[in-house]
C-alpha positions as CSV (number, residue, x, y, z in Angstrom):
1,X,17.5,14.9,-10.9
2,X,15.8,12.0,-12.7
3,X,15.3,8.8,-10.7
4,X,14.2,5.5,-12.1
5,X,12.0,3.6,-9.7
6,X,11.3,-0.2,-10.0
7,X,8.6,-2.0,-7.9
8,X,7.9,-5.7,-8.0
9,X,6.9,-6.6,-4.5
10,X,3.7,-8.5,-5.3
11,X,1.7,-9.0,-8.5
12,X,2.4,-5.6,-10.1
13,X,5.4,-4.8,-12.3
14,X,6.0,-1.1,-12.3
15,X,8.7,1.4,-13.4
16,X,8.6,5.2,-13.1
17,X,10.6,8.2,-13.8
18,X,10.3,10.9,-11.1
19,X,12.1,14.3,-11.2
20,X,13.4,15.8,-8.0
21,X,11.3,13.5,-5.9
22,X,8.1,15.3,-6.7
23,X,7.3,15.4,-10.5
24,X,6.0,12.1,-11.9
25,X,7.1,12.0,-15.6
26,X,5.9,8.4,-16.1
27,X,4.5,5.6,-14.0
28,X,4.0,2.4,-15.9
29,X,2.2,-0.5,-14.1
30,X,1.2,-3.9,-15.3
31,X,-0.4,-6.6,-13.2
32,X,-0.9,-10.3,-13.3
33,X,-4.1,-9.9,-11.2
34,X,-6.4,-11.5,-13.8
35,X,-4.4,-14.7,-13.6
36,X,-4.8,-14.9,-9.8
37,X,-8.6,-14.3,-9.6
38,X,-9.6,-17.9,-10.0
39,X,-7.4,-18.9,-7.1
40,X,-8.8,-16.2,-4.8
41,X,-5.4,-14.7,-4.0
42,X,-2.0,-14.0,-5.4
43,X,0.0,-17.1,-6.4
44,X,3.7,-16.2,-6.0
45,X,5.0,-18.4,-8.8
46,X,2.6,-16.9,-11.3
47,X,3.4,-13.4,-10.2
48,X,7.2,-13.6,-10.5
49,X,7.1,-15.5,-13.8
50,X,5.0,-12.7,-15.3
51,X,7.4,-10.2,-13.9
52,X,10.3,-11.9,-15.5
53,X,8.6,-11.7,-18.8
54,X,7.5,-8.1,-18.6
55,X,10.0,-6.1,-16.6
56,X,12.3,-5.1,-19.5
57,X,9.3,-3.8,-21.5
58,X,7.8,-2.0,-18.5
59,X,11.1,-0.1,-17.9
60,X,11.4,0.7,-21.6
61,X,7.8,2.0,-21.6
62,X,8.5,4.2,-18.6
63,X,11.6,5.7,-20.2
64,X,9.8,6.3,-23.5
65,X,6.8,8.0,-21.8
66,X,9.0,10.3,-19.7
67,X,10.9,11.5,-22.7
68,X,14.4,10.9,-21.2
69,X,17.1,8.4,-22.1
70,X,18.9,6.0,-19.9
71,X,22.0,8.2,-19.7
72,X,19.8,10.9,-18.1
73,X,19.0,8.7,-15.1
74,X,21.0,9.7,-12.0
75,X,19.7,7.0,-9.6
76,X,18.1,3.6,-9.8
77,X,15.7,3.0,-6.9
78,X,14.2,-0.4,-6.3
79,X,11.9,-2.1,-3.8
80,X,13.9,-4.7,-1.8
81,X,11.2,-5.6,0.7
82,X,9.0,-6.6,2.3
83,X,7.0,-8.6,-0.3
84,X,7.1,-11.9,-2.2
85,X,10.7,-13.2,-2.3
86,X,10.6,-14.3,-6.0
87,X,9.0,-11.1,-7.1
88,X,11.4,-8.9,-5.2
89,X,14.3,-10.8,-6.7
90,X,13.1,-10.0,-10.2
91,X,13.2,-6.3,-9.6
92,X,16.4,-6.3,-7.6
93,X,18.3,-8.3,-10.1
94,X,17.1,-6.1,-13.0
95,X,18.0,-3.0,-11.1
96,X,21.5,-4.3,-10.3
97,X,22.1,-5.2,-13.9
98,X,21.0,-1.8,-15.1
99,X,23.1,-0.1,-12.4
100,X,26.2,-2.0,-13.4
101,X,25.8,-1.6,-17.1
102,X,24.9,2.2,-16.9
103,X,27.3,2.9,-14.0
104,X,24.5,4.5,-12.1
105,X,24.1,4.5,-8.3
106,X,21.6,2.0,-6.8
107,X,19.4,2.3,-3.7
108,X,17.1,-0.3,-2.1
109,X,13.8,1.0,-0.8
110,X,11.4,-0.2,1.9
111,X,8.0,-1.0,0.2
112,X,5.9,0.1,3.2
113,X,7.7,3.4,3.7
114,X,7.3,4.2,0.0
115,X,3.5,4.0,0.5
116,X,3.9,6.8,3.0
117,X,5.9,8.8,0.5
118,X,3.1,8.5,-2.1
119,X,1.4,11.4,-0.3
120,X,4.3,13.7,-1.2
121,X,3.7,13.1,-4.9
122,X,0.3,14.9,-4.6
123,X,1.9,18.4,-4.5
124,X,1.3,18.5,-0.7
125,X,3.9,20.0,1.6
126,X,3.6,18.0,4.8
127,X,5.6,19.1,7.8
128,X,7.5,16.7,10.1
129,X,6.8,15.0,12.4
130,X,3.5,13.2,11.6
131,X,1.8,9.9,12.2
132,X,1.4,7.6,9.2
133,X,-1.0,4.7,8.7
134,X,-0.2,2.2,5.9
135,X,-3.2,-0.1,5.2
136,X,-3.1,-2.6,2.3
137,X,-3.6,-6.2,1.4
138,X,-0.4,-7.2,3.2
139,X,0.2,-4.5,5.8
140,X,-1.6,-2.5,8.4
141,X,0.9,-0.4,10.4
142,X,1.1,2.8,12.3
143,X,4.3,4.9,12.2
144,X,5.7,8.0,13.8
145,X,7.6,9.8,11.0
146,X,10.3,12.3,12.2
147,X,12.0,12.5,8.7
148,X,12.3,10.4,5.6
149,X,15.0,8.3,7.2
150,X,13.6,8.2,10.8
151,X,10.4,6.2,10.7
152,X,9.4,4.5,14.0
153,X,6.8,1.6,14.2
154,X,4.1,2.3,16.7
155,X,1.8,-0.6,16.0
156,X,0.9,-3.2,13.4
157,X,-1.6,-6.1,12.8
158,X,-1.2,-9.2,14.8
159,X,-2.8,-11.4,12.2
160,X,-4.7,-10.5,9.0
161,X,-4.0,-7.2,7.3
162,X,-7.0,-5.0,6.7
163,X,-7.0,-5.5,3.0
164,X,-6.6,-9.3,3.5
165,X,-9.7,-9.3,5.7
166,X,-11.7,-7.5,2.9
167,X,-10.6,-10.3,0.5
168,X,-11.7,-13.0,2.9
169,X,-15.0,-11.4,3.7
170,X,-15.6,-11.1,-0.1
171,X,-14.9,-14.8,-0.5
172,X,-17.3,-15.6,2.3
173,X,-20.0,-13.6,0.6
174,X,-19.2,-15.2,-2.8
175,X,-18.1,-12.0,-4.4
176,X,-14.8,-12.8,-5.9
177,X,-11.3,-11.4,-5.8
178,X,-9.9,-8.8,-5.1
179,X,-12.4,-8.1,-2.3
180,X,-11.8,-4.5,-1.5
181,X,-13.6,-2.8,-4.4
182,X,-16.4,-5.5,-4.4
183,X,-17.1,-5.0,-0.7
184,X,-17.1,-1.2,-1.1
185,X,-19.6,-1.4,-4.0
186,X,-21.9,-3.8,-2.2
187,X,-21.7,-1.7,1.0
188,X,-23.1,1.4,-0.7
189,X,-26.6,-0.1,-0.7
190,X,-26.3,-1.7,2.7
191,X,-27.2,-0.7,6.3
192,X,-23.9,-0.3,8.1
193,X,-25.7,-0.4,11.5
194,X,-27.6,-3.6,10.8
195,X,-25.0,-5.9,12.4
196,X,-22.6,-4.9,15.2
197,X,-19.3,-6.4,14.2
198,X,-16.3,-5.7,16.3
199,X,-12.5,-6.0,15.7
200,X,-10.7,-8.0,18.3
201,X,-9.0,-6.2,21.2
202,X,-5.2,-6.1,21.5
203,X,-2.8,-5.9,24.4
204,X,-0.9,-3.0,22.9
205,X,-3.4,-0.1,22.2
206,X,-1.9,0.7,18.7
207,X,-1.8,-2.8,17.4
208,X,-4.6,-4.2,15.1
209,X,-6.4,-7.5,14.8
210,X,-8.8,-8.4,11.9
211,X,-9.0,-12.1,12.2
212,X,-11.9,-11.9,14.7
213,X,-14.2,-9.8,12.6
214,X,-13.6,-12.0,9.6
215,X,-14.7,-15.0,11.7
216,X,-17.7,-13.1,13.0
217,X,-18.8,-12.5,9.3
218,X,-18.3,-16.2,8.7
219,X,-20.6,-17.1,11.5
220,X,-23.2,-14.5,10.3
221,X,-23.2,-16.0,6.8
222,X,-22.6,-19.7,7.5
223,X,-25.4,-22.2,6.7
224,X,-27.6,-19.5,5.2
225,X,-28.8,-18.7,1.8
226,X,-28.2,-15.0,1.9
227,X,-30.4,-12.6,0.0
228,X,-28.8,-9.6,-1.8
229,X,-30.0,-7.3,0.9
230,X,-28.4,-9.4,3.6
231,X,-25.1,-9.5,1.7
232,X,-25.3,-5.7,1.4
233,X,-25.9,-5.3,5.1
234,X,-23.1,-7.6,6.1
235,X,-20.7,-5.9,3.7
236,X,-21.6,-2.4,5.0
237,X,-21.5,-3.4,8.6
238,X,-18.1,-5.1,8.2
239,X,-16.6,-2.2,6.3
240,X,-17.8,0.3,8.8
241,X,-16.4,-1.6,11.7
242,X,-13.0,-2.1,10.0
243,X,-12.7,1.5,9.1
244,X,-13.8,2.7,12.6
245,X,-10.9,0.6,14.0
246,X,-8.4,2.2,11.6
247,X,-9.6,5.7,12.4
248,X,-9.8,5.2,16.2
249,X,-6.2,3.8,16.4
250,X,-4.7,6.4,14.0
251,X,-6.3,9.3,16.0
252,X,-5.0,7.8,19.2
253,X,-1.5,7.6,17.8
254,X,-1.8,11.3,16.8
255,X,-2.9,12.2,20.3
256,X,-0.1,10.1,22.0
257,X,2.6,11.6,19.7
258,X,1.1,15.1,19.9
259,X,1.1,15.7,16.1
260,X,-1.5,17.5,14.0
261,X,-0.9,15.7,10.7
262,X,-2.0,12.2,9.7
263,X,-0.7,10.6,6.5
264,X,-2.6,7.6,5.1
265,X,-1.3,5.3,2.3
266,X,-1.7,1.9,0.8
267,X,-4.2,0.1,-1.5
268,X,-7.2,0.2,1.0
269,X,-7.0,4.0,1.0
270,X,-8.7,4.0,-2.4
271,X,-11.9,3.2,-0.5
272,X,-14.1,6.3,-0.6
273,X,-15.9,5.5,2.7
274,X,-12.5,5.3,4.4
275,X,-11.4,8.7,3.1
276,X,-14.7,10.3,4.1
277,X,-14.5,8.9,7.6
278,X,-10.9,9.9,8.1
279,X,-11.6,13.5,6.9
280,X,-14.6,13.8,9.1
281,X,-13.0,12.5,12.3
282,X,-9.7,14.4,11.6
283,X,-11.6,17.7,11.3
284,X,-13.4,17.0,14.6
285,X,-10.1,16.4,16.3
286,X,-8.3,19.5,14.7
287,X,-6.1,17.3,12.6
288,X,-5.2,17.4,8.9
289,X,-5.5,14.1,7.0
290,X,-3.6,13.4,3.8
291,X,-4.2,10.8,1.2
292,X,-2.3,10.0,-2.1
293,X,-4.1,10.3,-5.4
294,X,-6.0,7.1,-6.0
295,X,-3.7,6.1,-8.9
296,X,-0.8,6.1,-6.4
297,X,-2.5,4.1,-3.6
298,X,-1.8,0.7,-5.2
299,X,1.8,-0.6,-5.6
300,X,3.7,1.6,-8.0
301,X,7.2,2.7,-8.8
302,X,6.7,6.4,-8.6
303,X,6.6,6.3,-4.8
304,X,9.8,4.2,-4.8
305,X,11.6,6.7,-7.0
306,X,10.4,9.6,-5.0
307,X,11.5,8.2,-1.6
308,X,14.8,7.1,-3.3
309,X,15.5,10.7,-4.3
310,X,15.0,11.9,-0.7
311,X,17.2,9.2,0.8
312,X,19.9,9.6,-1.9
313,X,20.1,13.3,-1.0
314,X,20.8,12.3,2.6
315,X,23.7,10.1,1.5
316,X,22.1,6.7,1.4
317,X,23.5,4.2,-1.2
318,X,23.3,0.5,-1.9
319,X,25.8,-1.7,-3.8
320,X,25.6,-4.8,-6.0
321,X,25.3,-6.9,-2.8
322,X,21.8,-5.5,-2.3
323,X,19.5,-8.3,-1.2
324,X,16.0,-9.0,0.1
325,X,14.8,-7.5,3.3
326,X,11.6,-9.3,4.1
327,X,11.1,-7.8,7.6
């Protein structure tokens, strides 16, 4: 069964063809990232205008690369939230029009849940139940996953998402945007034990808070002309503390829910230090940690198509009244 996935939740425009929920035949992604860099973050109006201009070509490219035609599609699966309202509307509107014109079924997909599913496109066979951590520029959340349609929120960030804090720390250090890759690169040559940063505590043990550590970095750097070595040490110390918090809370969730599998997804999971730390700590605790291929960590339509297939098999459908779900 061929599923067309469409993803336009932020600055990417992506379309993919996935066969039987596992085999990625194409995954076309274009981004307006370069247009946002000078603003230090995503500008919604720029993002959705670029998506309006490119979505038709992106879908055509995905179909051409997959080698199938529109009539071969059995389902159109589209992200309908959470994300930027204007951007989501571009994808939803295009998917609706395509569904109507081709007389193909339509299914709206939760963007955060699709990041969890990206792990199933890696050829892995992951047994239920498991704990999942989604960590990205907009989301930092822990879930208990009983099945593809039974995903229970255990905890989430109370303020900044982890990826957002990387962006803000990079801005404080004068590195640019997006901050994640820049912090990671700088941290490789820094001393992660030089400064003892700490993430803020939370009332609920599985919630996250990254605003405090961002402020601590600001105080460490404020009114100083930082040398390159000092920037490296700050970057390394910040990164290590943020990752330690993610690991600690994820392992605690596994312990509470008595599971042996931990699935991690989202853009921040492309960070090599994060992967290494999770693998080391999971092994110490007799757990198995799973990660998507790096090409599927960022927003993409393959994960949307894959999850769509699984939910479609369970009887889920949307109609032409499909709308945004920003929660």
